[in-house]
C-alpha positions in Angstrom: 98.5 76.8 51.2 96.2 75.2 48.6 93.6 72.6 49.0 94.3 69.5 51.1 93.1 66.0 50.5 91.4 64.1 53.3 89.9 60.7 53.8 88.2 58.8 56.6 87.0 55.3 57.2 84.1 54.8 59.7 82.2 51.7 60.7 79.3 51.1 58.4 75.8 52.2 59.4 72.9 52.6 57.0 72.4 56.3 57.9 75.2 58.0 56.1 74.3 61.4 57.5 74.5 60.1 61.1 77.9 58.6 60.3 79.0 61.9 58.8 77.8 63.9 61.8 79.6 61.5 64.2 82.8 61.7 62.1 82.7 65.5 62.1 82.4 65.4 65.9 85.4 63.0 66.2 87.6 65.2 63.9 86.6 68.4 65.7 87.2 67.0 69.2 90.6 65.4 68.2 91.8 68.6 66.6 92.6 66.7 63.4 92.0 69.7 61.2 93.9 72.8 60.1 93.2 75.8 62.3 93.9 79.1 60.5 96.2 80.8 63.1 97.7 84.0 61.7 101.4 83.7 61.2 101.5 79.9 61.8 100.1 78.2 58.7 99.8 74.5 58.3 99.5 73.5 61.9 96.8 71.1 63.2 94.4 72.4 65.8 95.4 69.7 68.2 98.8 71.5 68.5 97.1 74.4 70.3 95.8 74.4 73.9 93.7 77.5 73.1 91.9 76.0 70.0 88.2 76.5 69.7 86.1 74.3 72.0 82.9 74.5 69.8 82.3 74.6 66.1 80.6 78.0 66.6 83.9 79.3 68.0 85.8 77.7 65.1 83.7 79.2 62.4 83.5 82.6 64.1 87.2 83.1 63.0 87.2 84.9 59.7 90.4 83.2 58.6 88.8 79.8 59.1 85.8 80.8 57.1 88.1 82.0 54.3 90.6 79.1 54.3 88.6 76.2 55.6 89.9 73.5 57.9 91.2 71.1 55.1 89.1 68.4 56.6 85.6 66.9 56.7 84.6 69.9 58.8 84.4 71.9 55.6 81.5 69.7 54.5 77.9 70.3 55.8 75.6 68.0 53.9 75.4 64.5 52.5 73.3 64.1 49.4 70.7 61.4 49.2 71.1 58.5 46.7 70.0 59.8 43.3 70.1 63.5 44.4 72.0 65.4 41.7 74.9 67.5 42.9 75.1 71.1 41.7 78.6 71.3 40.1 77.7 74.6 38.5 80.5 75.8 36.2 83.2 73.4 37.6 83.1 70.8 34.8 83.8 73.4 32.1 87.1 74.9 31.1 87.6 78.6 30.6 90.6 80.8 29.7 89.3 84.3 30.3 87.3 86.1 33.0 84.6 86.7 30.4 84.3 83.0 29.6 84.1 82.2 33.3 81.3 84.7 33.8 79.4 83.2 30.8 79.7 79.8 32.5 78.5 81.1 35.8 75.6 82.8 34.1 74.6 79.6 32.2 75.4 76.9 34.9 75.4 78.8 38.2 77.9 78.5 41.0 78.6 75.1 42.5 77.2 74.0 45.8 80.3 73.6 48.0 80.4 71.7 51.3 78.5 68.7 50.1 79.2 64.9 50.2 78.1 63.1 47.0 77.6 59.3 47.3 79.5 57.4 44.6 76.9 56.2 42.2 76.6 52.5 41.0 77.5 53.7 37.5 80.7 55.4 38.8 81.6 52.3 40.9 81.2 50.0 37.9 83.1 52.3 35.6 86.1 52.4 37.9 86.1 48.9 39.4 83.6 46.7 37.5 81.6 46.2 40.7 79.0 47.9 42.9 80.3 46.1 46.1 83.5 47.9 46.7 86.2 46.9 49.1 89.4 48.5 50.5 91.1 47.1 47.4 89.0 49.4 45.2 89.7 52.7 47.1 92.7 53.7 44.9 90.5 53.3 41.8 87.7 55.6 43.0 89.7 58.5 44.6 89.6 60.3 41.2 85.9 60.9 41.6 86.6 63.6 44.2 87.8 65.9 41.5 86.3 69.2 42.7 87.7 71.2 45.6 85.1 71.7 48.3 82.9 68.7 47.3 83.5 65.4 49.0 82.5 61.8 48.2 81.4 58.8 50.1 80.9 55.1 49.4 80.1 51.9 51.3 83.0 49.4 51.5 82.3 45.7 51.9 84.2 42.9 53.6 85.3 39.7 51.9 81.8 38.2 52.3 80.1 41.2 50.6 78.7 42.6 53.8 78.8 46.4 54.3 81.7 47.0 56.7 82.7 50.7 56.4 81.8 54.0 55.0 84.6 55.8 53.2 84.5 59.6 53.0 87.1 61.5 50.9 87.7 64.8 49.2 89.7 68.0 48.9 89.0 71.3 50.7 90.6 74.4 51.9 91.9 77.6 50.4 
């Protein structure tokens, strides 16, 4: 199936983690995620009456653990401002298995399932501003370049007041 892109807009609140937890709950309860049902790839969980009723039930299915949900449910943590993400070997190119293993040895494995807030430097580089709006979203999506690692940013209204949190990324098999 390959990885799937996802994005969500939620009302602004200063506690990004609380917004993230609430968003995950909404996505789970609505069934707006891919549920790895053998023989029926690509269907949303909402299409099944017998879909899992708890996240514990969802993640108990081996196929889900292997393929993911292609949604925010594949993320488990929001980094704090200034906290450095562990991208491990992801930023480096390799052509052979030996080169890959050397990169893993030197840089380690990436920490998947994290949401990395867009930094001010990234925002300025992409848009020229730190007060981003909906008009800037297309310019920042490229910062979710690694599968299994999402991003988030505060979006402002026309008067410069924080209005929404935008979460986006790619995840899944």
